[in-house]
N, C-alpha and C positions, 0 to 999 in steps of 0.2 A: 505494499500499499504504499503510495506516495505521500509525502509530507502535507501537500495541498488536498489531497484527497481526505486525509486523517483530520487536518484543521477544519476544512468546511463540514464534515460529517460531526465532528464534535460541536461545532458552533450551532449547526442546526438541530442537534439533539438538546443543546442547552435551551435552545429557544423552545423546543416542544415541552420540555420539562416546566415551563413557566405557563402553559395552558391548563386547562382544567384539571384539577385534582382527579385521582382514581375514583373516589366516592362519587365525586360530583358526575364523572363521565358515565358510569354505570348506571346511575340513578337517572340521568337523562335519557339513556337509552332505553330504560325500562318504563319510566312515567311518560315520557313523550309519546309512544305509540299508543298507551292506554288513554292519555288525554285527547289524542285525535279520535280514538275509537268512541270514546263515550261522549265526545263533542258531537260527533256525527249521529250517534243513536239518539241523543236527547236534542237534536237540533240547536245546539250551543256552538254557533259558529266562532265565536272568540276562543273557546277551548280546543277546539278542534285546530285553529290557526296557530294557537299558542303550543299544541302538540307537536305541529309540523316545524315551527321555529326550533322547538328543544331538540326534536330529532336531527335538525340540519346543522345546529350548533355542535351536537356530539359527533356527527358524520364529519365535519370540518376537522375536529381535532383527530379523529379515528384515521382520515385519509391522511394527516400530517405524519402520524406515526408509521403508517404504511409505507409512505413514501421515503422515510429514513432507511427502510431495509435496502431499498435501491441506491439511496445516496452513499450509505457505507459501501456498496459494491461497486460503485462508481458509474451508476446508470444516467445518462444524459436526462432523459425523460422524467426519471424521478427527481433530478435537481431541478427542473423545471417545474414540475408539479409542486416541488417543495417551495420553490420561490413565489408561486402564484399563492399558494395557501398561506404563506407567512405575510405575503403583501395583504391579502385579505383580512387576516387577523389584525395587522397593524392599521388598516382602515378602520376596523371595529373599534379598535382602542381609542381611536380619535372621537367616538360617538358616546352618548350617554348611555348607551347598552354596553360598553366595555367589559362588565362583569362577566357576560356570557362566555367569553373565550380565554380568561386569566385566571389562574389559580388565586385564591383569596389572599395569600399571604405576599404576593408581588406587588410593588409599586408599579402603577402603570407606565411611568416614564422609565423605569429601569426594563420593563418588558420591552416598550418601543425602541429602545437601545439596542437591545439584545436581538430583535428581529431585523433591524437594520444591519447590524453587524454580520447576522447569519446569511441574509440575502447576499450582502457584499461577497462574503467568503463562496457561497454558492456559485454565483456569476464568475468569480475568479477561477473557481474549480472548472467550469464549463470550459473556460476559454484556454487554461494551462494544462489542465490533466489530460495527457494522451495516452495513459496507461489503459490496455483493455480493460472492458468492464467485465465484472464476474455475473454469473447467471442468477435469476432470482425468480425462475417460472414456479408457479404454484403457490406462491406467497400471497399474492393479490386475491386470486379466487378463494383460497383457504380462509383467509381472514374475513373477506366479504360474506362468505357463507355463514360463518359463526355469527357474526354481527347480525345478518338479516334472520337466522333462526331465533336469536335471543329476542329481536324486536317484535317476531312474529308471534312468539309466545306472550309477550306483553300486549300485543294489540288483542289477541283473542281474550285475555283477560279483561282488557278495558270493554269488550262487546259484551260479556257474560255477566260482569259484577257491577252493582250499584252503587258501590262505595267509593268514596274520593280515591282516584289513582296515587298510588303511593308504591314505595320501594319497601321491601321486607326489612325487618329489623335485622341488623348485624348480629352474628352469634356472641360478641364481646359486649353488646351494650345491653344493660339489663332493662327490664321492663318497668321496674319500680326502684326507688333509691330513697332512703330515708325512714321515717318512722310515722306510721299512720295513725298511731294513737292520738285522740283528741287532746289538745292542750287545754290551758287556761284560758276561758273565754274573755272578753272585752266587753265592758259595761257600755250598752247603748241602747237606744229606743228608737223604735221605727218612727220615720216621718209620719205625720198626720194624713189621712186619707183625703185626698182631693175630692171636692164634690162631682167633679167632671170624669175622675178616672175610676177605674176599676179597683175595687178593695184589694188589699194585699199588696206584695212586693213584686209584682209580676206585670206592671202595666206599661211601662217605657223601657227604653234601651238602658236608662240609669236607674230602672227600679221604681222609681215613685215621682211625684211632683217636684219634690226638692231636688231631686237628681243626687242623691247620696250615694249610689253605686254601693250600697250596703245591704245586707241580710240580717235580720234579727230573728233570733228564736228558729233558726234553720240551718241546723249541721249539715255538711256535706258527708256523702256516703263514704264507705272505706275505700279510699283510691287504690289500695294494693289489691284487693279481691275484686274490684268492678271491672266490667267489660268495657273494652272500647269499640264503639261502632261510629260509623260516619255515613253519611249521605250526600250524594253528588246532585246540588242543585243547578249548575250552570250559572251561578252568580254569587256575590257576595252576600251573605245572609247576616246582616248586620243587626236587625230587630227580630227578637224572639220574645212571645208572649205565651201566655197559656189560657185557653178558653174554658167555658164552664163544664166541658166534657173531660177537663183535664188533659186534652191534648195539646201538643205543641204547635203554635202558629208561627210560621216564618215568612218574613218578607225579604226576597233576595233580588239583588240588582245586579244585571249584566251590562254590558255596552250597549245591548240593543232593547232590552226589555227590563220591566218590573214583574216578577212573578210571585205569587203567595202558595203556601203550601200549609196543609193541615198534617201532622205527621204523628205517628204513634211515639210517645215520649220515651219507650223502652227500647224499640228497635230502629227508630227513624225511617220505617216504612211509611211511603206517602200513601194518606187516605183521600184527599182531596188536593187538587192543585187548580190554580186559575191565573191566567195572565191578567195583571191588572193595567198595564199600559205598555206601549212601545217607547223607546228612547232612541234620540238621535245621537249618533257617535260623535263625540268632541274630542278636541285635543287635550281635555282635563277629564277624560273618562275614568282615570284612575283615583282621582283625588276628588271628584264631584259627588257629593252625597245628596244634592237637591233630588226632589221629585220620587221620594222612595227610600231613602237611606234612614230616615226618621219616621217611625210609625209608632201608635198607641193605642192601648184598648181603653175604650170609654166606660163610664158608668152603667151603661146599657149592654156591654159586652160586644161592643160593635169594634171592628178593627179600622181605624182611621189613619190615612197616610196621604201626604202629598204627593201628586203625581205630576208628570211633565206637563209643560204648557199652561201653567197656572192654574190646576185643578186639584181639588182636595176630594178623595172618595172616602165613603164608609161602606164597610163590607160585614154582613153576618160572620162571627168569627168561628162558627161552627160547619157552616157550609161553603163560605167565602162568596155567597151570592151579594151582588150589590145591593145596596139600601139605598144610597142616595149619592149624589155628586154635585159639586160646586164650582162654578169658574169664577175666579177671582182674578182673571187678568188684568181687568180695568184698574184693579187697585194695586197693581204692581207696576214697575218700571218697564220701558221697552225691552222684550227680550229676557226679562228677569224670571228665574225659576224659583220656586218655593223650597227653602231649606228644610223648614220644620213647621209642625202645627201641634198646639195642645190646648186644651179646654180653659176657658175662664171660669173663675168660680160662680158668676152670675149667669151661666147659660150660653154665653157667647163662645166663639172659637179664636183662639190667637194663631197667627201665621207671621212668619218672618221670611223675606226673600234675601236673595243671594246679595243684592246691590244696596242694602241697608232699610228695605222696606218693612215696617211693623204694621199689621193690619189686624183687624176684628171682624170676623164673618158673624152675621146672624142667621143660623141655619133656618129659622122659622120663615124669613123675608127672603132669604137667600142673597142678601146685600152685604157688601163689605165696604169698611171705611179704613183708610190708612193714612200713614205718615211715613216720611222718609227721615231716616237719622243721618245726621251729618256730624264730622268732629268739630271741635270748637273754631277751627278755622273755616268752616263751611265747606271742607272738602268731602269728596264722596268716600263713603266706608263700604265696607263688605261684611256679611254675617255668614260664617262659614260652619258655625255649630247650632246645636239646639240651644234652648233657654229653658229656665226654671219657673216654676208657677208656684205660688201659696195659696192657701184656703182664704186669706184675706183678699184676694183679687189681684195680687201684685204678678208682674211678669217680669223676670230678671233676663236682660238680654245683653251678651257680649258682642260688641262690633269690633272692627279692626283698629278702634282708636279709645272706646270707653265701656265700662259697665254701667248699664241704665236700668233702673226701675220705671215700668210704666204701669198704668193703671187705666181700666176701660173708660173711665168717664162717662160721657152719654152715649157711648158706642163707637167713639173715635178715641183712639190711643193717645193718653196724655203722659207726658214724662214727669214722673215725680221726683225722681233725683237722677243725677249722672255724675260719674267719677272717671276723670282719664286714667290711662295707665300707659307704661312706657312700650310701645309697640316695637322697638327696636329698630336695627338698620338693615334686616335682610329677612328673607324667607330662609329659615333654617333647614338642613336636610333633617327628614323627619316631618315637617310641618306642611300643611296644605295651603297655608297663606302666611304672609307677614303680619302676624297678629297673635293675640292670645288663642292657644289651640283648645280651650277648655270650655265645656257647657258649665255655665255658673252653678254652684253648689251652694245649697242653704242648710245651715246647721245650727246647732246650739239654741234649740228652740225657735228658730227663725230670726234670732238676733243678727247673724253673720252670714255674709255671702262671700264665697272664695272664687277665685280664678287663678291661673298663672298669667304673667305678662310676657314679653319677648324680649326683655332686657339683655343687654351685653354688659361686661362677659358673661354673666350667669343670669338666668331667668329667675324671676321670683314668685313665690306663693304669694298672692295678694289679695289681703283679707278685708273686706269693709264692714264696718259696725253700723248697721241699720236700726238700732234700737231708737225708740222714740221718735220714729219716722224720719230719721235724719239720715245722713250717710257721711262717713269719715272713713279716712284710710286708717285701719286699726293697726295694721303691720304688714311689712313686706319682709321676707325671707328668702335670700340668695339660696339656691340648690344646685347640686351637681358640679361638673368641671367647667373651668373657665374655656369659653370657645367651643364648649360642647353639652350645651345645656339646653334641652328643648322637650316640650312635649305636646301631643294632639289630642290627648284624652282627659277627660274629666276626673277630677279629684275625688279620691274616696273620703266620706265622712262617717267617722264611728265615734259616737260621744263627744269629747272635746278635741278628738285627733283628726288630723288630714292626713293622707297618704298621697304621695305624687310620685310618679315614674318618668324615667328619662327615655324618650324616644328618638334623641338625637342620631342622625345618620340613617333613619329608616328610608327604604324605597323598596319595591318589588325585588329589584335585582340586588340591592345591597345584602340581602340576606340568603342569597343562592350561593350554592358551590361552596358551601361551607362558612360563608360570612356571617356576621351578626352586626349588631348596633352597639353603641357606648352604653355600658350598664349605668343602674342607678335607680334606687328606690329609697325614699326618705319620708319619715313620720315626723310631724309637726304637732305639738300641742299648742292648742288656743285657749288662753286664760283672758280674764278681764283685763289683766294688766299688759298683756301682749302676746307673742307666739316665740316658741323655743324650739330647736331641733331636739328630738327624742333620739334618734339615731338616724344614720344615713349608711346605706348598704352599697357598696361597689361591686357586689359579687352578682346581684341579680340583673339579668339581661332580659328587658322586656321590649321586643322591637316596636310593638304598635298596639296592644291590646287594651281594650276598656276593661281595666282589671276590676275586682270587686272585693270587697270586705266582707267577711263571714264572722260575725261577732261571736255566736255561740262556739265556734273552733278557735276563736282567735287568731285568725289567719287572713291575709291578704291571698286571694285566689287569683292566679294570673297564668300566662302562657309565655314559657320562656324557650330561648334558642342561644345555645352556647357554640363558640366556634370549634370547627372540626378541621384538623390538620388533612384528613382524607377526603374532605369535602361532602361529606354527608349532612344533610339539612335535616337534623332531629329537632321535632316540635315537641314541648313537655307541657302537660298540666303541672302546675306548681303551685304549693302551699308554703307562703312566706311567714313566719312567726310574727305577728304583729306587735309583740313585745320586745321583740330583740332585733328583728331585721334578718334573721339566719333563716336559710332555707330549711323548712321541716320535712318537706317530702316532694318529690318529682314522680310522675308517671307518665311514660311515653305515649304520646297522642299518635305519632307515625313520622315516616320519614319522605320527605319530598317537598318540592316547591309549592304543590297546590294545597297542602296543610298550613300554609301561611294564613293567619287571620286577617291581614291586612285592614286595620283599623276597626274591625268588627270586636263584639263584647263577649265576655264570659258570663255565663247564667248559672244560676243554682235554681233547679226546679223545684216544685212542691214536694217531691220525694227525696230531694238531697242529691239527685243526679246532676252532674255538671256538663254544660254544654257551651261549646265555642264556636262561634261563627267565623267561617273560613273564606278565602277568597274564591273557593268553589263550592261550598256548601256548608255542612256542619260535622263537628266531630264531638264525641259525647262520652262521659264517663258513667256507665248505668248499673244498676244492680244486675248481679249474674243470675 
């Protein structure tokens, strides 16, 4: 072997080692065909296309490794193929989707530099190396046949299985880690039942009208002995509620439609399904939660949800039959979509629009009145989150500039008070907008309202004292790391405690191929005198879940993902001790990109079962 051949082959091999880790590669070849099959079977084109994209990325890497055999043997065609593949990967590295071809541990600039050097080495070898090439017949068809057979088995599984496509658990990965024994509970009382919501703790994505994200008097089932089941819905199932039959009702949003399901809560078998609306695919499809992302169960046990194009629909939660629909487009700004809707204590219905509209709908007369919020400088604002409501008639809305309390007045929203916050200098990785990422949380008897801001170098937990009908900033507490501090999920309120998670760095691709996000979970104690950090954990990695507090067990119920050197994407149901911040237990939910919850929430059902909405459906811990 000539020195030129040796050097060029070594450079090309080094470049190949910077591509997808082995675990990511075999997972992609397994999950991609399944996603394609189930997407075609369920008429979910986004998932079929995602499956094709996953397979193509894996095929690109495999082709590179196959070409290396010919490169080491001095084959000209193999060198040309390797050059083309490295050029394609280099171009992909210049796009927002660069994670699809690189191992999680390699910085992008280094990978680009190695790719360029490898291409130069291969070009030199083509020009200079005149030594006869060695034969390599049989390698290409043999490897191609093995890969195709592997993918074909996965494709068949995708056709016949109803669960979320996923990779089998590695033999060295345990199903359960930790101690499932219940710990000391946390003192807390449930939020008051809002007159417009279904009674109990199952009426909204954040459990109740105060948006506490906490369960009181409802322990989680034994996570060690529970079964893991999943359901492919072809959409991100952010909102889960329970109807009068005890069945699970899910609202799932895909790039092209909003669909609802009534599911058996034990098996996740679909009992009823209905398309609620179609959606127009937009450039913000992965971070736009309007028109179906937030739904609720009203006091008459009807499923109520915003729909695209300025509509609000009410449906029978047992049959999913339409009850009525309201068009409030005239109360919105041009092109504005409804982010969320919730009932008013006086019988009206609140709704908020993406561009700052806050409105009230009278369902009896089908008329709506609205105002448009602006920041103190009269600049436009946006509303990307849901809002909180209380039994006195208040609605607490966070815009991209302020926390605002509104009341119904004579049917037109009236601003009662407003408090500006620091919206920061940028939209941080992990956020859907340059603003607070939290739905407001009402707690401590309704006297305090909490959000997070978007300050630099660290965001703050921002607590407003609303006692006596007034409003003043009670405290601001910086959390997490300088330059790596962001959340896009509501705070948890249990008793006098707030819990906040770090979502900095999250995107769909930033948790693929063994990657994960910046860790962080913090507990803050709120007293009349101010706020103090009780503990701060740097060990818990929560990419994007709406986590929940379980007061009876004394845990924060969340969904975590640790980095994997081999590139496996393992997602875990996780219980964090609310008293100490230490991880009490973890139960494997599954392996693969479609187990990603993508801003959806965790829920505890009436029987203590645990449910997590995912980018493709629902995964659950249920009684065996």
